N, C-alpha and C positions, 0 to 999 in steps of 0.2 A: 847173232840171235835176230831171228825173222823178226820179233815184235819190235825191236829198238828201230829197223830200218827207218819207218816214218818218221819217229821222231830224230833221228840222226838229219834226215832230209829238210826237216822242219828248221831245226836248228841251224843248218848250214845258210839256206833261203834267208831268215831271221839275221845272220852275221852280215850277208852279202846288202841286206837291205838297207842295214844300220849302216854301212859303210860306202854304201851305195857305188860297191865296186865292182858292178855286174860289166860283163863286154859291151864295149860300147857307150859306156856311163849311163846306159838306162837305169832312171830312177824307178825304184823299186814301191809301188804302194800298197803293199801287202795289208790283209786284216790285223795279223799281229794277235799275237796270246790274248792279251785283254779282250778285243771285243770278238776275238774268235773262238771265247770259252762261250758266247751267245749262240754261236753258230753249233758248237758241240754238244749244247745243252740240248738245244732243238732236235738233232740228230737222237744226241741219248732218249730224250722224252718219245720220240714220235716213232723211231725207226723206219723211216721211210722208205718204200720199195724203189721207188722211182725218183731222183732229183735231178731238177736241170738248172746247172749254174750259167748265169749269164754272165760274162768276163773273167776268163781263167788267170790271165796275167800269166807267171810261170808256174801255177799248180798248189801254191799255197794252200789255199782253202779247200780246194778237192780232194788234197791229202788230209786235211785236219776232220774235214768230213767223213770221209772213207774210214780212216782209221778207227771210226767210233758206229760204223755200221756193220750190222750182224749180216743181213743179205741181201741188202739195198745196191742199187748202182747209181751211179753218177754220170748225167749227159752234160758236158761242158763245150759251151760256144766260145771261141775266144777269135775276135776279128784279125789282129795280127798274127801273120805267118811267124815270125821266130819266137814271138810268144807262145804260140801253141806248140812250136817244135822243142822249147825249153820245158815247157809243162810236160809233153809226154816225156823225155827225158827222168826230170824229176819224178814223175809217179813211176816211172820202170825203174831205177835207183830204189824208191821206196818200197817196192815190192805189191804197187796196188794197182796195177795196168789191168786185172780181170775185176775190177771194181769200177772204173775211169773210162770212159770213152771222151777223146778229146776231137772235138769238131773244129776247123778253121773257117771262119767267113763272118757273115753279116747276119747277126742273131736273127733280124726280124725277115728274112728271107729263110732260113732256116728251121728258125722255129714251126712256121703251118705243116712243112713237112715231117717230121718227127711223129712216130706212129705212137709213142709212151702217151702215158698218162701220168702227170707227175704229181708226187704226194707233196712236193717240196720245192719251192723254187728260191735260188740264193742270187741275188741281184748286186753285181759291184762291175759294172760296166761304165759306159759314157753317161754322165750325171744325167742332164738333159734329157735322158732318152729312156727313162724309169719308167714313166708311164707307160711310151711305147709298146717296152719289153714287155711291161705286164698285161697289156691287154693282148698281146700276140699268147702270151703262155697262157691266159684265163682261159682260152679253148680246149688248152690240154692238161688242167688241172682238175685232180680229182675233187669231189666234193668239200671237203674238209682239211684244203692242202693248205700247207703252210709257206707265206712269204715271207723271207728275210731279206732285207736292204742294208747294204753297208754305208756310211757317210754321209747318213741324213739330217746331221747337224753341220757338218764342213760344208754342204754342197746343198743346203737347205734352199734356199733362192732358187738354185736349178733344177729342183724337183719339187717345187709347190706343186703341181698338178698333181703327181704322183702322193705325195703325203695329204693332201685335200682328200683324194678319192680313197686310202686305205684307211682314212681316220673319219671320214664324214659319210659317206657313201652308203653305209648301212650293209655292206656286201662283204668288210672283214671285220672283228674284234682285234683293235691296231693299240701295239704297247712299245713305246720307246725306251730302250736301253741307252741310258744317258752316261757316255764315261768322261764329259768335261767337253774340251776340244769338238769331240765329234760323239756320234752318236749308231746305233742299229736298230730299225726298226722290224718288229716283229707281226705279223700280219694272220693273223689264221682266217680263212673265208671261212663264211657262216651261212653264204646264199651265193 
């Protein structure tokens, strides 16, 4: 059945992440179901028309978002060529290729050339780069866009500039979803 394909692929990626049994012993730091529920809820509540994902890895979060999107599309940027190829394959197997475009390359070089205006940005890439990614993406964001950032507790020191900005600049209304060892920041642009 068609609607079970995304779930099947998500489960396979979760198993691979749990056993770290990917080819070449690649470690899979996927968002997972618990923190991923925040991502799913933001998608369900906002139904963005255009989502920009910075950091695809193997497509787990893209699939998680796309299966909850009614009409929107996801543009996902991944720096690592092998990861972007694995993501394309997983997305194809999930039957969601029509909703997700994977672009391989440096997000800071790619974002300025994108034509879309994005209602939602999901950042889960190089942790010290979160502020740079957000600044690049702001030029392409709609007025009330939502920014979701993963790993904000685990790598808090690496992204202090980003967290200070979304929490204190007055440009965003920001909320931490705390999961103990880690967290997800959800920031709605207010100006």
